[in-house]
N, C-alpha and C positions, 0 to 999 in steps of 0.2 A: 611834456613835463619838466620840472627846473632840475638842473644839474645838481647830483648831491656833493660834497666834499667829500676828499678821500685823505687818510691818514696814513700814512708809510714810516714805519718801524723796522729797524734792523734788529731781528729776532737771534740770528747764528751768523758766524762765520765759521765754515768748513775750511778743510785743508790744512794750511799753516796757520790759521785762526789770525791773520792779518790780510786787512783789504789795501791794496796800493792805493787807494784813494783817500784813505785814513778812516773811514766810517767803523766805528764802533757799536758794539751790541748796547741796544737802548737807544740810540740815537733815533729821532723822529723830525719828519718832516710833513707839510701839507703840501700836496700836491696842486700844480700852477698848470695854467693854461700855456703858458711858455716858459721854457728852460726849468731847469730844476737846481735843488742844492746839493746835490749829490752827483757823481761819475755819468757821464752820457752815455758810457756803455751798458748801465742797472739802468738807466732809464729809459731805453729804448726796449729792454726787456720787460719793465714794468708796464710800458705804457699800453699795452692792450687788457691787462687787467684792470688798470685804472680808470679806463675807456668805459668797460664794460660797468664795474662800480658804479661810475659818475652817471650814468644813465639807465639805472635800474636792473643791469644785467644780473645773472649770477653763474656761475661755474657749478657743474653737476659733481665735482668730485670732492667739494667743499662741504662741511657739516652745517656751517652758517652762511646763510645766505648775504651777509655782509662783509664778508670776509675772504680774502685772497690769499694765498702764499705764492712767491715767486721770487727767483733769484736770478742774480748777476750771470752773463756768461764767463767769467773766469773758473778755467777748471782746476787752479790751485789753490784759490781762496775764494770760493764761492762764498757770497755774501747771501743769506734769505731775509725776505722782506715779507713784513706781513702788513697786508693793506685793508683797512678797515673802512667804509662805506659810515658816513657821519650822518647822525640821525637827522630828519629833521629836512 
C-alpha cells in the first residue's frame, strides 16, 4: 500500500486560547516523515493518528474514515488538530 499524505489543521485552542508555540486557529501543515513545522510535544501526541491515517487505518470513534481529531498535551491551552488523509 502506498502511504497517503496527511494534512494537519488547527481547529481550536482551548483554555486561555493561546498556544505557547504560537499556533493559531486555521494554521495548516502537511505531515512529514522527519520533523514537524510545529511544537514537538504536539507532534508526538499526533504521531499515532498520523501513522494510522497515512497507512489506511481508521479510528472507530470518528464518523469520517479519512479524518481524526487529536490534541496537544498542554492542559492549560490545549490545541485541537484536525488530521485529514489526502485522497489518491
